[in-house]
Structure formats: structure tokens, C-alpha cells
N, C-alpha and C positions, 0 to 999 in steps of 0.2 A: 504494500500500500504506500503510495507516494503522499508525503505530508508537506503542508505549507508551513513556512516559518511563522512563529507566533508574532504578536505585535512587538515592534522594536524595543519598547521599554522593558518588556518581560524577557525578551531575548538578551538584551544587554545585562539585565540583572542576573540571568542564568550564567552568563559568562563571568561576571564578577563573583558569583557564588562558587564557581569551580576554582577560581583563583584563590578565594578565601579558604576553601576546603584544603587546598594544597599548602597554604601558608604555614600552619603549625606542624604539618606532618613530618618535616625533616629538620626542624629547628633543634631538637633535643641533642643531636650529635654535635652541634656547635656549642650549645650551652652546657653540655655535660661536664667538662672539666671544671667549670666554675661551680656547678651544682655539687659535684663530688667534693670539692675542696670546702665548700660551705658547710656540708653536713658530715665531713670526715669519713667518706665512704671509700670502699674499694671499687675497682672497675666493674665488679659483678653487680653492683647496685643498679647499673643501667638495665640489666636484664630484667629486674623486677618491674621497672617502669614500663618497659616494652611489653612484657607479658600481660600485665593487667590491662594495659591499653588495647592490646590485640583482643583480649577476651571481651572487653566492653564493646569494641568495634564489631566483632562477629555477632555477639548477642543482639545488639540493636539492629544490625542490618537484616538479620534473619527475621526479626519481629516487625520490621518496618511495614511489611504488607498489611499486617493486622492493624497496626496503628494508623496507617493511611486511611483505612476503612472508617475508623472512628473519628479521627481528627481532621482528615483532609490533608492534601500535600502542603498547602500554604501554612497552616498552623503547625504541622510537624516541622517544617523547615524553620519557622520562627522559634519554636521551643528548642529544637536541637541546636540551632546556632547559639541560643542563650546558654545551653548546657556547655558548649565549648568555651564561650566567653567566661563563664563562671569558673570552669576548670583552669583556664589560663590565668585568671586572677588568683586562683588558689596556688598555682605554681609560684606566682610573684610574691604572695603573702605568707607562704608556709614558713614557719620558723623551726619546724622539726621535720625529720624525714617521714615520720608516721603521718604527718599531715600532707606531705607532698605526694606520696605514692597513690593515695586514693583519688587524687585529682586526675591522674592518668585514666582511671576508670571513667570518670565523669566526661573527660574529653573524648575517650573512645566511644562511649555511649552516644554522645552527640554527633561525632563525626560519622559513625556507621550509619545512623539514621539519615543524615544529610546525604551521604553518598548513595544509599539505596533509593531514597525518595526522589532525589534529583535525577538519578539515572533512569528510574522508572518513568518519571514525568517526561524526560527528554525522549525516551524510546517511543512514547505514545504521541508526542506533539511536535518533535523537531526532526527535519530531514537528516539523513544519516551524515551528510557532509558537516552539518553544524555539530553533531555529536562528536565527530572526530576533533573539530576545533575546540569544543568544550573541554575535552580531555587534554588537549594541548595547553589550555589555560590552567588546568591543574598543574602541569609541568612548570608553567610560569610561576605559579604560587609556590611550588616546592623549591624553586630556585631562588625566588625573592625572599622567602622566609629566612633561610640561613644567611643570605647576603645582609638582610637587615640586622639580624642578631650579631653578625660579625662586625658590622659598622658600630653597633652599640658598644660591644666589648672593646673594639679598637680605640674608642674614645674614652676608655677608662670608666665606663658606666656599668653598673651592675646588670646581670642578666635579668633581674626582676623588671627593669625598665623595658627590656625587649619584650618580655611576656605581657606586660601591661599594654604596650603598643598593639600587639597581636589581639589582645582581648578587646581593645577599642574597635579594631577592624571587624571582629566577629560580632561584637555588640551592634555595630552599625548594620551589619547584614541581618541580624535578628530583627531589628526595627524595620528594615526595608521589607523583609518577608511578612512581618505582621501587618504593615500598612497595605501590602498587595495580596494578602492571603486569599481573597476571593478570586483573583485572577488566575490562580494556579489550579483551580479545581477543574476536573474533567467536565466536559460539556455534553457527553453522551455521543456526539458524533465522532469525536476523536478516540474516545476510550471504548466505545461500543456499549450497547445496552447491557446493563447488568454486570459491568466490568468489575464492580467492587463487591459482588456478592459471593464469589467463589471463596472457598475456605483454603487455608494452608494445607490441610489434610488432602483435599482434592488435588491440589498442585503436586503434592508429594506422591500421589498415586499415578502421576503421568510420566511415562518413560522419557519423553522429550525433555521434560524439566530436569530429570536426573542426568541426562546426557549433557545438558548445558551446565549444570552444577559441576560435574566432573571436568568438563572442558575449561571452565573458569579457574578451577583449582590448578589444573596442569599449566594453563597459560601463565597465570601470575607467578606460579612457582618457577617456571622457566625464565620469565623476565627477571624476577627478583634474584633467583639463584645465580644466573649469569652475571647480573650487575654486582652482586655482593662478592663474588669470588673471582671475577676476572682480573682485578688488580693483583690479588695474591698469586694467581696462576702466572700472570705475565711477569711479575717481579721475582718470585721465588722459584718457579718451575722453568721459566723461559729466559731468565737472566736480564730482563730490561731494567734500566735504572728507574729510580722513583718518578722522575719527571715524565719519562716516556710511558711508563705504566699508568700514571695518573691521567696523561693526555688521552690515551686510548680508552680508558674507563670513561672519561668525560665524553669522548666521542660516541661511545655506546649509548649513553643516556641522551646525548644530544641528538643522535639519529632517531630516537623514539619521538622526541619533541618535534623535530623537523619532519619526520615521516607523517605524523598526524596532520601537520599543517598542509604539506604538499598533497598527500593522498586524499584529504578532504575535498580537493578540487576535482578529483577524477572519479570518486566513488560512484557518483550518479551516472557517469558515462559508462563505466565498466559494469555496474551492478554490484551490490554488496556481496553476494555469494561468490561471484567470480573473483572479486578482489580478495576475499578471505581465502579462497582456494589457492590463488597465486601467492598470497602471503605465507601460508603454511608451507608451500613447497619451497619458496626462497628462504624461509626461516630454517628449514631443514638443511638446505644447501649451505647457508651461512654457518650453521652449527657444525656441520661436517668439516668445513674448511677450518674452523676454529679448533676443532678436535684433532685434525690430522696434520696441521702445519704449525711449527713453532716460529715460523718467520713472518714476513710481511703478509703473505697470503692468509695466514691464520688471523692476523689482526684485522685485515680487511673483511674476513669472514665474520668477525665479531660485530663490525659496524653494519654489515649486511643483515645479520641476525636482528639487531636492534631496529633497523628501518623496516624489516619485514614484520616484526611484532607490533610496530606502531599502531596500525589501524585495527588490530584484532579486538581489544577490549571494547572500544567504543562502537565498532561495527557489529560485533556479536550482541552487545547490549541493545543496539538499535533494532536488531532483527528479532528480539525476544517476543514482542507481542504477536508478530506474524507467525512465529514458529510454535508458540505454546498456546496462543489464544489470548485475546485482550482481557478476558475474565480472569486468567491465571497470572498475567504479567506482573501485577504488583507483588505477589508472593514470590514468583520466580526470580525477579530482579533482586529482591532482598536475599534469597538463598544464594544467588550468584555472587553478590558482593560479599556475603559471609564466607563462601567457599574461596573466593579470591584472597580474602584476608588470611584464611588459614593456609592456603597454598603458598602465599608469600612468606609465611613463617616456617612452614614444614619442609618444603623442598630445599631451601638453602641449608637448613639444619641436616637434612639427609646428605647433601653434598659434603658437608663438613665431616659427618661420620664416615662417609666413603673415603675421603682424603686421609682421615686418621687411620683407617684400617688398611689403606694401600699407600698412595702418595698423591700429591697434587695433580699429577698428570691424568689421573682418573677422572677429574672433574670435566675435562673436555669431552671425554667419551660419554659421561653422564648427561651433559648438555645435549649432545647429539641424540641420545636415546630418548630423552624427554621431548625433544622436537619431533621425533618420529611418532611418539605417542600422541602428541598434539595433532599432527597431520591425520592420523588414523581416526582420532575422535571426531574431527571436523568432518571427515568423509562419511562417518557413520551418522552424524547429525544431518548432513545433507540427504543421505539416503532415507532417513526416518521422516524428514519433513517434506520431501519433494511432493508426495501425493497431496499434502495438505495445502501447500502454497505454490503449486506449479505455475500459477499465473503471475507470481512475483517476478520482477525483473532480475535476470541473472547477470 
């Protein structure tokens, strides 16, 4: 189904929302040394923050479909953004570690609900090219947040000030969502009659929903696992110096951002399913190059892998209503975001266990193996949905 872009103010707000969603996600890495020193912690303390944040994120994203039915998208976005703002204020004001850690749960709960509800709304209301650009905006926020915190710390100011600035940004988004809350609601034409009446249990009884859940787990696991381990592989297993390994790691993440911007211009011409099929094939090619070559070809394969992965999350998300049905889409999107969150934590951990049991060179082969699984899952999803949406553009 072809969608028209929503009114410009709402579209602009959705772009700002994705930027704001990305702002706090990657700041903790920059702020951590200051936080660690303030509370007298070991490096292991970061794991506690990340773990409780991931749990909150996964729980709220899975439940987002139920909450949307009761509150509506606009109210949920307003409340969830408020949660994130409160959690960031908690980071800034916590005087004890026992006060700091629970704030990660608050932020995770808010961020997961924003992610799931925004993606669900975008899938039902926004053309797929805009969904790709929305996710590029998340990358902008994920880049701007650490840059802002770095600037704060470089000027000799406490990390608390950086978190207060982020809280102000999320508070402003909460207010904007509250003011525009009625504009976000489904109008029946876009969502389909009865779109909000299906239960989560009904969604979980649908095979295509489970295929998408597994696909999102594998996709985000591949993206995060490659991104988190490529520097170590390039530096310690392949002998690159720190600057070169860092540059190629940045090139990997940059290719995801650039790919979403560029491929957003061509997805309507190619068709989303054709683009996804090509992306999974070239992702496998890039992964095989990265695994098989320790030289320049392997590093180019890393960038090819990133560029190939770029359109997958937003385009798969955009196709969800057509593949599982509009009545199941709110729940399916929440499950997909939850699976993506778990995949981004589980697969990099498995890569680490593999490297510990063998050596770092095994990670390249693992990346290629996961890319092959991703290709197989997407082909299975195409086969399962083709009879349902054969009229959709390919």
C-alpha cells in the first residue's frame, strides 16, 4: 500500500522525535569515566546501567501495542518522553549510585515505548523513503549526543550539566507531543478498520509475526555485533594501528547513516522487497569479504556490510502492516523492537564468548554466518507473505 506523507508539521516533529530518541542512547560511554570517578566504581559498574536499561527498553517496547490501544499514540509519546526526561534529570541529580542505577530503568521504559510507538505510527502513515530518513535522524541524534557531552566535559563542566541539557530537549519533545496528541491518532483510513482491536496473544499466534521477530533479533545482532567488535578485530587480530582501526569503525557506522539517506531516495523506485533482497545479498557479500580478507578488501567489505544493513531496519518496519495485517501491526512492531533490543545485546555477547573460546579471528566467520542466517530468514519471510500481498510493489 502506497502512503502519502502526513502534514508537514507532524512530519517535521517525527523527524525531531527520532533525533531526540538517539540523543541519550550513546551518551553514557562519554560520561562514564566521570560517573565512575564520582561514585568510586569499577568498570563493571557500566554493565549494571546497561543491563537495567536494556530490560526496561525491551519490556516497554513489547507492551507498547497494548498501551497504544488504551492511551493512543500521541499520549504515549508524551508520557514516554516525559519518562526519559525524568530519568535524565535523575542521572544529573543522583548523589548515590543506588539512586543512579534505577534511572536507567526509567529511561529504558520511556525510550522503548517511544521507539515502538513511533515506528508503528511511521509504518502505518509514512512512505518507506521517509521511514529510512527517520532512522537516519536517529543516527544524527546518536552522534550529536556524545558530541554535546564531550563539549560539556571539555569545558570543565560536570556531566550533570550535559544530562540536564538532554533532559530539557526530551522535556520539550514531551510538551510538543502533548500539544499535538490528537494529530497522531489513527484515522481508520490509514490504520484500517479495527486496527486497534487485535490482542497481543492473537499476534503471537501468527507465524509471520514470529518470522519478523526473529528477523529483527538477527538483524540488530549482526549490526551491533559487527560494530562493537570490528575495532578489536582490526586492531588486535589484523594489526592495524589505533587511528586506522578507529577510522574504519567510524566508516562502518557512517555507511549505515549514509546508506539510509541515499537509499531513501531509491526505495520507491526499486520497491521495498526488492531493495531488502538486494541488501541481504550484498550484506552477505560484505560479511564474507570481511571474514576472508585481513587486508584492504576485508575493510571495504566491512563498509559494504554497513551500507547494506542501512535500509533493513526502517524498511522491514515499514512493511510490517502489509505483511502481518494492520490489526496486528501495533503489537508486532512492539515485539520487533523488543527483539531488536535483545539481539543487540545477545549477539555481541555471543561473539565475545566465541572469541574467548577460540580467538578473535573467529568473529569474522561468525559475522558471515549471521549474515547468511539473515538472508535465509528474509527469503522465508518473502515466501510466507507473497500470497498475502502479491499486489504490493516489488
